[in-house]
C-alpha positions as a Markdown table, in Angstrom:
| # | Residue | x | y | z |
|---|---|---|---|---|
| 1 | Unk | 38.7 | -77.1 | 101.4 |
| 2 | Unk | 39.0 | -77.6 | 97.5 |
| 3 | Unk | 36.9 | -74.7 | 96.9 |
| 4 | Unk | 39.7 | -72.2 | 96.6 |
| 5 | Unk | 40.8 | -73.4 | 93.2 |
| 6 | Unk | 37.3 | -72.6 | 92.0 |
| 7 | Unk | 37.4 | -69.1 | 93.3 |
| 8 | Unk | 40.7 | -68.5 | 91.5 |
| 9 | Unk | 39.4 | -69.8 | 88.4 |
| 10 | Unk | 36.5 | -67.5 | 88.6 |
| 11 | Unk | 38.7 | -64.5 | 89.4 |
| 12 | Unk | 41.0 | -65.4 | 86.5 |
| 13 | Unk | 38.0 | -65.6 | 84.1 |
| 14 | Unk | 36.8 | -62.2 | 85.5 |
| 15 | Unk | 40.2 | -60.5 | 84.9 |
| 16 | Unk | 40.2 | -62.0 | 81.3 |
| 17 | Unk | 36.8 | -60.5 | 80.3 |
| 18 | Unk | 37.6 | -57.0 | 81.5 |
| 19 | Unk | 40.3 | -56.1 | 79.0 |
| 20 | Unk | 38.3 | -57.7 | 76.3 |
| 21 | Unk | 35.3 | -55.3 | 77.0 |
| 22 | Unk | 37.4 | -52.3 | 77.3 |
| 23 | Unk | 38.9 | -53.0 | 73.9 |
| 24 | Unk | 35.5 | -53.2 | 72.3 |
| 25 | Unk | 34.5 | -50.1 | 73.9 |
| 26 | Unk | 37.5 | -48.3 | 72.7 |
| 27 | Unk | 36.8 | -49.5 | 69.0 |
| 28 | Unk | 33.3 | -48.4 | 69.4 |
| 29 | Unk | 34.3 | -44.9 | 70.5 |
| 30 | Unk | 36.9 | -44.7 | 67.8 |
| 31 | Unk | 34.3 | -45.6 | 65.1 |
| 32 | Unk | 32.0 | -42.8 | 66.5 |
| 33 | Unk | 34.7 | -40.2 | 66.4 |
| 34 | Unk | 35.8 | -41.3 | 62.9 |
| 35 | Unk | 32.3 | -41.1 | 61.7 |
| 36 | Unk | 31.7 | -37.7 | 63.3 |
| 37 | Unk | 34.9 | -36.5 | 61.7 |
| 38 | Unk | 33.9 | -37.8 | 58.3 |
| 39 | Unk | 30.4 | -36.3 | 58.7 |
| 40 | Unk | 31.9 | -32.9 | 59.7 |
| 41 | Unk | 34.3 | -33.1 | 56.9 |
| 42 | Unk | 31.6 | -34.0 | 54.4 |
| 43 | Unk | 29.6 | -30.9 | 55.6 |
| 44 | Unk | 32.6 | -28.7 | 55.3 |
| 45 | Unk | 33.2 | -30.0 | 51.8 |
| 46 | Unk | 29.6 | -29.5 | 50.8 |
| 47 | Unk | 29.7 | -25.9 | 52.3 |
| 48 | Unk | 32.9 | -25.2 | 50.3 |
| 49 | Unk | 31.4 | -26.6 | 47.1 |
| 50 | Unk | 28.2 | -24.3 | 47.5 |
| 51 | Unk | 30.4 | -21.2 | 48.3 |
| 52 | Unk | 32.6 | -22.0 | 45.2 |
| 53 | Unk | 29.5 | -22.5 | 43.1 |
| 54 | Unk | 28.1 | -19.2 | 44.1 |
| 55 | Unk | 31.4 | -17.4 | 43.4 |
| 56 | Unk | 31.2 | -19.0 | 39.9 |
| 57 | Unk | 27.8 | -17.8 | 39.3 |
| 58 | Unk | 28.7 | -14.3 | 40.6 |
| 59 | Unk | 31.7 | -14.2 | 38.2 |
| 60 | Unk | 29.5 | -15.4 | 35.4 |
| 61 | Unk | 27.0 | -12.8 | 36.1 |
| 62 | Unk | 29.5 | -10.1 | 36.2 |
| 63 | Unk | 31.0 | -11.3 | 33.0 |
| 64 | Unk | 27.5 | -11.1 | 31.4 |
| 65 | Unk | 26.8 | -7.7 | 32.7 |
| 66 | Unk | 30.3 | -6.6 | 31.6 |
| 67 | Unk | 29.9 | -7.8 | 28.1 |
| 68 | Unk | 28.7 | -5.3 | 25.7 |
| 69 | Unk | 25.3 | -6.0 | 24.2 |
| 70 | Unk | 25.5 | -5.7 | 20.4 |
| 71 | Unk | 22.5 | -3.9 | 19.0 |
| 72 | Unk | 21.0 | -5.1 | 15.6 |
| 73 | Unk | 21.4 | -2.6 | 12.8 |
| 74 | Unk | 18.3 | -0.4 | 12.4 |
| 75 | Unk | 16.8 | -1.2 | 9.0 |
| 76 | Unk | 16.5 | 2.1 | 6.9 |
| 77 | Unk | 13.0 | 3.2 | 6.0 |
| 78 | Unk | 12.3 | 3.5 | 2.4 |
| 79 | Unk | 11.8 | 7.1 | 1.4 |
| 80 | Unk | 8.3 | 7.3 | 0.3 |
| 81 | Unk | 5.4 | 9.5 | 0.7 |
| 82 | Unk | 3.9 | 9.7 | 4.2 |
| 83 | Unk | 0.5 | 8.1 | 4.9 |
| 84 | Unk | -2.5 | 10.1 | 4.9 |
| 85 | Unk | -3.8 | 11.3 | 8.2 |
| 86 | Unk | -7.2 | 10.0 | 7.6 |
| 87 | Unk | -8.4 | 6.9 | 5.8 |
| 88 | Unk | -11.9 | 8.1 | 5.4 |
| 89 | Unk | -13.1 | 8.6 | 1.7 |
| 90 | Unk | -15.0 | 11.6 | 2.7 |
| 91 | Unk | -12.0 | 13.6 | 3.9 |
| 92 | Unk | -10.0 | 15.6 | 1.2 |
| 93 | Unk | -6.3 | 14.8 | 1.1 |
| 94 | Unk | -4.3 | 16.3 | 3.9 |
| 95 | Unk | -1.3 | 18.6 | 3.0 |
| 96 | Unk | 1.7 | 16.3 | 2.6 |
| 97 | Unk | 5.3 | 16.9 | 2.3 |
| 98 | Unk | 6.5 | 14.0 | -0.2 |
| 99 | Unk | 9.9 | 12.5 | 0.2 |
| 100 | Unk | 11.6 | 11.5 | -3.1 |
| 101 | Unk | 12.4 | 7.9 | -3.9 |
| 102 | Unk | 16.1 | 7.3 | -4.3 |
| 103 | Unk | 18.8 | 10.0 | -3.7 |
| 104 | Unk | 17.1 | 12.9 | -5.4 |
| 105 | Unk | 16.4 | 15.7 | -3.1 |
| 106 | Unk | 13.0 | 16.9 | -2.6 |
| 107 | Unk | 13.7 | 20.3 | -4.2 |
| 108 | Unk | 15.1 | 18.5 | -7.4 |
| 109 | Unk | 12.1 | 16.1 | -7.4 |
| 110 | Unk | 9.6 | 19.1 | -7.4 |
| 111 | Unk | 11.4 | 20.9 | -10.1 |
| 112 | Unk | 11.5 | 17.7 | -12.3 |
| 113 | Unk | 7.9 | 17.0 | -11.7 |
| 114 | Unk | 6.8 | 20.4 | -12.6 |
| 115 | Unk | 8.9 | 20.5 | -15.7 |
| 116 | Unk | 7.5 | 17.2 | -16.8 |
| 117 | Unk | 4.1 | 18.8 | -16.5 |
| 118 | Unk | 5.0 | 21.8 | -18.6 |
| 119 | Unk | 6.6 | 19.5 | -21.3 |
| 120 | Unk | 3.3 | 17.5 | -21.5 |
| 121 | Unk | 1.2 | 20.6 | -21.6 |
| 122 | Unk | 3.1 | 21.6 | -24.7 |
| 123 | Unk | 2.7 | 18.1 | -26.1 |
| 124 | Unk | -1.0 | 17.9 | -25.4 |
| 125 | Unk | -2.4 | 21.3 | -25.2 |
| 126 | Unk | -5.9 | 20.1 | -26.2 |
| 127 | Unk | -6.0 | 17.6 | -23.5 |
| 128 | Unk | -9.4 | 17.0 | -22.1 |
| 129 | Unk | -11.7 | 14.4 | -20.4 |
| 130 | Unk | -12.2 | 11.6 | -23.0 |
| 131 | Unk | -15.7 | 10.9 | -22.1 |
| 132 | Unk | -18.5 | 12.6 | -24.0 |
| 133 | Unk | -20.9 | 14.6 | -21.8 |
| 134 | Unk | -23.2 | 17.7 | -21.8 |
| 135 | Unk | -24.0 | 18.0 | -18.3 |
| 136 | Unk | -22.7 | 16.9 | -14.8 |
| 137 | Unk | -25.3 | 14.1 | -14.8 |
| 138 | Unk | -24.1 | 12.5 | -18.0 |
| 139 | Unk | -20.5 | 12.9 | -16.8 |
| 140 | Unk | -21.0 | 11.2 | -13.5 |
| 141 | Unk | -22.9 | 8.3 | -15.2 |
| 142 | Unk | -20.3 | 8.0 | -18.0 |
| 143 | Unk | -17.5 | 7.8 | -15.4 |
| 144 | Unk | -19.0 | 5.2 | -13.4 |
| 145 | Unk | -19.6 | 3.1 | -16.6 |
| 146 | Unk | -15.9 | 3.5 | -17.7 |
| 147 | Unk | -14.7 | 1.2 | -15.0 |
| 148 | Unk | -13.0 | -1.9 | -16.6 |
| 149 | Unk | -13.5 | -0.6 | -20.0 |
| 150 | Unk | -12.3 | 1.9 | -22.4 |
| 151 | Unk | -13.7 | 5.5 | -22.6 |
| 152 | Unk | -14.3 | 4.7 | -26.4 |
| 153 | Unk | -16.7 | 2.0 | -25.6 |
| 154 | Unk | -18.6 | 4.2 | -23.1 |
| 155 | Unk | -18.8 | 7.0 | -25.6 |
| 156 | Unk | -20.3 | 4.7 | -28.1 |
| 157 | Unk | -23.0 | 3.3 | -25.5 |
| 158 | Unk | -24.1 | 6.4 | -23.7 |
| 159 | Unk | -25.9 | 8.1 | -26.7 |
| 160 | Unk | -28.7 | 5.4 | -26.6 |
| 161 | Unk | -28.9 | 5.5 | -22.8 |
| 162 | Unk | -29.1 | 9.4 | -22.5 |
| 163 | Unk | -31.6 | 9.5 | -25.5 |
| 164 | Unk | -33.9 | 7.2 | -23.6 |
| 165 | Unk | -33.1 | 8.4 | -20.0 |
| 166 | Unk | -32.2 | 12.0 | -20.3 |
| 167 | Unk | -32.7 | 12.9 | -16.5 |
| 168 | Unk | -31.8 | 11.4 | -13.1 |
| 169 | Unk | -35.6 | 10.9 | -12.6 |
| 170 | Unk | -36.0 | 9.0 | -15.9 |
| 171 | Unk | -33.1 | 6.7 | -15.1 |
| 172 | Unk | -34.2 | 6.1 | -11.6 |
| 173 | Unk | -37.7 | 4.9 | -12.9 |
| 174 | Unk | -36.1 | 2.8 | -15.6 |
| 175 | Unk | -36.6 | -1.0 | -16.0 |
| 176 | Unk | -33.3 | -2.6 | -15.1 |
| 177 | Unk | -33.6 | -5.3 | -17.9 |
| 178 | Unk | -33.8 | -2.6 | -20.5 |
| 179 | Unk | -30.8 | -0.5 | -19.1 |
| 180 | Unk | -28.8 | -3.9 | -18.8 |
| 181 | Unk | -29.5 | -4.4 | -22.7 |
| 182 | Unk | -28.1 | -1.0 | -23.4 |
| 183 | Unk | -25.1 | -1.2 | -21.1 |
| 184 | Unk | -24.2 | -4.8 | -22.2 |
| 185 | Unk | -21.2 | -3.6 | -24.5 |
| 186 | Unk | -19.4 | -1.9 | -21.6 |
| 187 | Unk | -19.0 | -5.2 | -19.6 |
| 188 | Unk | -20.2 | -5.9 | -16.0 |
| 189 | Unk | -23.5 | -4.4 | -17.3 |
| 190 | Unk | -25.6 | -5.8 | -14.4 |
| 191 | Unk | -23.5 | -4.3 | -11.7 |
| 192 | Unk | -23.2 | -1.0 | -13.6 |
| 193 | Unk | -27.1 | -1.0 | -14.1 |
| 194 | Unk | -27.5 | -1.1 | -10.4 |
| 195 | Unk | -25.0 | 1.7 | -9.8 |
| 196 | Unk | -26.4 | 4.1 | -12.3 |
| 197 | Unk | -29.9 | 3.5 | -11.4 |
| 198 | Unk | -29.0 | 3.7 | -7.7 |
| 199 | Unk | -27.2 | 7.0 | -8.1 |
| 200 | Unk | -30.0 | 8.4 | -10.3 |
| 201 | Unk | -32.4 | 7.6 | -7.4 |
| 202 | Unk | -30.1 | 9.2 | -4.8 |
| 203 | Unk | -29.9 | 12.2 | -6.9 |
| 204 | Unk | -33.7 | 12.5 | -7.4 |
| 205 | Unk | -34.4 | 11.9 | -3.8 |
| 206 | Unk | -31.7 | 13.5 | -1.8 |
| 207 | Unk | -30.3 | 16.3 | -4.2 |
| 208 | Unk | -33.4 | 17.5 | -6.0 |
| 209 | Unk | -32.2 | 15.8 | -9.3 |
| 210 | Unk | -28.9 | 17.8 | -9.5 |
| 211 | Unk | -25.4 | 16.4 | -9.1 |
| 212 | Unk | -23.8 | 17.9 | -5.9 |
| 213 | Unk | -20.6 | 19.9 | -6.3 |
| 214 | Unk | -19.0 | 18.6 | -3.1 |
| 215 | Unk | -16.8 | 15.7 | -2.7 |
| 216 | Unk | -18.3 | 14.5 | 0.5 |
| 217 | Unk | -21.8 | 14.3 | -1.2 |
| 218 | Unk | -20.4 | 12.8 | -4.4 |
| 219 | Unk | -18.9 | 9.8 | -2.7 |
| 220 | Unk | -22.1 | 9.0 | -1.1 |
| 221 | Unk | -23.6 | 8.1 | -4.4 |
| 222 | Unk | -23.7 | 4.4 | -5.4 |
| 223 | Unk | -20.6 | 3.5 | -7.6 |
| 224 | Unk | -18.9 | 6.9 | -7.1 |
| 225 | Unk | -15.4 | 6.9 | -5.3 |
| 226 | Unk | -12.8 | 9.6 | -5.1 |
| 227 | Unk | -11.5 | 9.1 | -8.7 |
| 228 | Unk | -15.1 | 9.5 | -10.2 |
| 229 | Unk | -15.8 | 12.4 | -7.9 |
| 230 | Unk | -12.7 | 14.3 | -8.9 |
| 231 | Unk | -13.3 | 13.8 | -12.5 |
| 232 | Unk | -16.8 | 15.3 | -12.1 |
| 233 | Unk | -15.6 | 18.2 | -9.8 |
| 234 | Unk | -12.7 | 19.1 | -12.1 |
| 235 | Unk | -14.4 | 19.0 | -15.4 |
| 236 | Unk | -17.9 | 19.7 | -14.6 |
| 237 | Unk | -17.7 | 22.2 | -11.8 |
| 238 | Unk | -14.0 | 23.6 | -12.4 |
| 239 | Unk | -13.0 | 22.4 | -8.9 |
| 240 | Unk | -9.3 | 21.0 | -8.8 |
| 241 | Unk | -8.7 | 17.4 | -8.2 |
| 242 | Unk | -6.4 | 14.7 | -9.1 |
| 243 | Unk | -7.7 | 11.7 | -11.0 |
| 244 | Unk | -5.8 | 8.7 | -9.9 |
| 245 | Unk | -6.6 | 6.0 | -12.6 |
| 246 | Unk | -4.5 | 3.0 | -13.9 |
| 247 | Unk | -2.5 | 5.2 | -16.2 |
| 248 | Unk | -1.8 | 7.8 | -13.6 |
| 249 | Unk | -0.6 | 5.2 | -11.2 |
| 250 | Unk | 1.7 | 3.6 | -13.6 |
| 251 | Unk | 3.4 | 6.8 | -14.8 |
| 252 | Unk | 3.9 | 8.6 | -11.5 |
| 253 | Unk | 5.9 | 5.4 | -10.2 |
| 254 | Unk | 7.9 | 5.2 | -13.4 |
| 255 | Unk | 8.9 | 8.9 | -13.0 |
| 256 | Unk | 9.6 | 8.2 | -9.3 |
| 257 | Unk | 7.3 | 10.9 | -8.0 |
| 258 | Unk | 6.4 | 8.4 | -5.3 |
| 259 | Unk | 6.8 | 4.9 | -4.3 |
| 260 | Unk | 3.3 | 4.6 | -2.9 |
| 261 | Unk | 0.7 | 2.0 | -4.5 |
| 262 | Unk | -2.6 | 2.9 | -2.8 |
| 263 | Unk | -4.6 | 5.4 | -4.9 |
| 264 | Unk | -5.4 | 7.7 | -2.0 |
| 265 | Unk | -1.8 | 7.8 | -0.9 |
| 266 | Unk | -0.7 | 8.5 | -4.5 |
| 267 | Unk | -3.1 | 11.3 | -4.8 |
| 268 | Unk | -1.8 | 12.9 | -1.5 |
| 269 | Unk | 1.8 | 12.6 | -2.5 |
| 270 | Unk | 1.5 | 13.8 | -6.1 |
| 271 | Unk | -0.8 | 16.7 | -4.9 |
| 272 | Unk | 2.1 | 17.8 | -2.6 |
| 273 | Unk | 4.4 | 18.4 | -5.6 |
| 274 | Unk | 2.1 | 20.8 | -7.4 |
| 275 | Unk | 0.0 | 24.0 | -6.8 |
| 276 | Unk | -3.7 | 22.9 | -6.4 |
| 277 | Unk | -4.7 | 24.9 | -9.4 |
| 278 | Unk | -2.6 | 22.5 | -11.6 |
| 279 | Unk | -4.2 | 19.2 | -10.3 |
| 280 | Unk | -7.0 | 18.9 | -13.1 |
| 281 | Unk | -4.9 | 19.7 | -16.1 |
| 282 | Unk | -2.0 | 17.6 | -14.6 |
| 283 | Unk | -4.3 | 14.6 | -14.4 |
| 284 | Unk | -5.2 | 15.1 | -18.1 |
| 285 | Unk | -1.6 | 15.3 | -19.2 |
| 286 | Unk | -0.5 | 12.3 | -17.3 |
| 287 | Unk | -3.4 | 10.1 | -18.4 |
| 288 | Unk | -3.1 | 11.3 | -22.1 |
| 289 | Unk | 0.6 | 10.5 | -22.1 |
| 290 | Unk | 0.0 | 7.0 | -20.6 |
| 291 | Unk | -2.7 | 6.3 | -23.3 |
| 292 | Unk | -0.6 | 7.5 | -26.3 |
| 293 | Unk | 3.0 | 7.0 | -25.6 |
| 294 | Unk | 4.0 | 5.5 | -22.2 |
| 295 | Unk | 2.2 | 2.3 | -22.4 |
| 296 | Unk | 2.2 | -0.4 | -19.8 |
| 297 | Unk | 3.8 | -3.2 | -21.7 |
| 298 | Unk | 5.7 | -1.5 | -24.4 |
| 299 | Unk | 6.4 | 2.4 | -23.7 |
| 300 | Unk | 7.6 | 4.1 | -26.7 |
| 301 | Unk | 10.7 | 5.5 | -25.1 |
| 302 | Unk | 12.3 | 6.5 | -28.5 |
| 303 | Unk | 9.3 | 8.8 | -29.2 |
| 304 | Unk | 8.9 | 10.3 | -25.9 |
| 305 | Unk | 9.2 | 14.1 | -25.5 |
| 306 | Unk | 10.1 | 13.7 | -21.9 |
| 307 | Unk | 12.8 | 11.1 | -22.2 |
| 308 | Unk | 15.7 | 13.2 | -20.7 |
| 309 | Unk | 13.6 | 13.6 | -17.5 |
| 310 | Unk | 12.4 | 9.9 | -17.1 |
| 311 | Unk | 14.3 | 7.7 | -14.8 |
| 312 | Unk | 12.6 | 4.7 | -16.5 |
| 313 | Unk | 14.0 | 5.5 | -19.9 |
| 314 | Unk | 14.9 | 2.3 | -21.7 |
| 315 | Unk | 12.1 | 0.1 | -20.3 |
| 316 | Unk | 10.6 | 0.3 | -23.7 |
| 317 | Unk | 11.5 | 0.7 | -27.4 |
| 318 | Unk | 14.3 | 3.1 | -27.8 |
| 319 | Unk | 14.6 | 3.1 | -31.6 |
| 320 | Unk | 12.8 | 6.3 | -32.8 |
| 321 | Unk | 11.3 | 4.5 | -35.9 |
| 322 | Unk | 10.3 | 1.5 | -34.0 |
| 323 | Unk | 8.9 | 3.6 | -31.2 |
| 324 | Unk | 6.8 | 5.8 | -33.6 |
| 325 | Unk | 4.8 | 2.8 | -34.6 |
| 326 | Unk | 3.7 | 2.3 | -31.0 |
| 327 | Unk | 2.1 | 5.6 | -30.6 |
| 328 | Unk | -1.8 | 5.6 | -30.3 |
| 329 | Unk | -4.7 | 7.9 | -31.2 |
| 330 | Unk | -3.9 | 11.3 | -32.8 |
| 331 | Unk | -0.2 | 10.6 | -32.0 |
| 332 | Unk | -0.3 | 7.6 | -34.2 |
| 333 | Unk | -2.7 | 9.2 | -36.8 |
| 334 | Unk | -5.7 | 7.2 | -35.6 |
| 335 | Unk | -9.2 | 8.3 | -34.4 |
| 336 | Unk | -9.6 | 9.4 | -30.7 |
| 337 | Unk | -12.0 | 8.2 | -28.1 |
| 338 | Unk | -14.7 | 10.8 | -28.2 |
| 339 | Unk | -17.4 | 10.9 | -30.8 |
| 340 | Unk | -17.8 | 14.6 | -30.1 |
| 341 | Unk | -14.3 | 16.0 | -29.2 |
| 342 | Unk | -13.7 | 19.7 | -28.4 |
| 343 | Unk | -12.8 | 21.9 | -31.5 |
| 344 | Unk | -9.2 | 22.3 | -30.1 |
| 345 | Unk | -8.5 | 18.6 | -30.5 |
| 346 | Unk | -10.0 | 18.7 | -34.1 |
| 347 | Unk | -7.7 | 21.9 | -34.8 |
| 348 | Unk | -4.7 | 19.9 | -33.7 |
| 349 | Unk | -5.3 | 17.1 | -36.2 |
| 350 | Unk | -7.4 | 14.8 | -33.9 |
| 351 | Unk | -10.3 | 12.7 | -35.3 |
| 352 | Unk | -13.5 | 11.7 | -33.9 |
| 353 | Unk | -14.3 | 8.2 | -32.8 |
| 354 | Unk | -16.6 | 6.1 | -34.9 |
| 355 | Unk | -20.1 | 5.3 | -33.4 |
| 356 | Unk | -21.0 | 1.9 | -32.1 |
| 357 | Unk | -20.9 | -0.7 | -34.9 |
| 358 | Unk | -19.1 | 1.5 | -37.4 |
| 359 | Unk | -15.7 | 0.0 | -36.8 |
């Protein structure tokens, strides 16, 4: 009968456990809800951040697109003669329209260039090739030998050479050592010996012992380039050509006829300023002026007949008396470069050069 209290105790205990469990369940549920809310909030925040980032990128891109692009200023090309259409040495210079250097118009440049040539023609009416020769063969050989030396030295050397080897066939069969000994005074005598013997063989074998009168044939000969070919064509065959040697290059740039430095481009640029019929005499006038008055280091500006037309006036001595002392050859009262100059040169007061060993 005393079991009743036990039952009550058990019941009381059961009633006490139930509220505790319910509270625990509530807390767990609350935590889940809170966690879910936090996760949802985090996802929303992340999505919002991504959306904002995209908007920012879009705005940035729009700003970049809208911003004007500053173009770099285009550099002005120097006004120089255009390049030749062909680089082949066999081809003749193409017809070129030369652009003046500086602010001078092309018309003014052409007029000034042609006036300079006319003035030089009056100063050097006796201008001629300064190599002694009696036929095209002698001229082509002498011109090859003139590289890296003076025409005077060549003229003093070739009499012995042509006395011993008067024809291409003779020189083609020559002993190289004997030719070298004759050519020694001209410098680079071994290379020059190979060239003159080689071109003599080519003339004998390919051209019947005759010097060809065409540019494309001449430049095939050993040691013969455009410059040598035009010397031969202009002075042995009467065919116009421009001889671009070191004096010619220096003066046409001083006079601002062209800004080019390559000989072939200078030839094309200067040729465009003059009629073709003037080319050979023009070459003589310019080269003679460069050798006698307009020197490389000390141009005699004070004694220059074309000083009013020269943009480079003042680079050299401007005092007339001092400038006169810088003049060379017949302009300075000195012998010329040819041992056998033309009569017109002698009539103008020119003197022949002395033979080798005579001083």
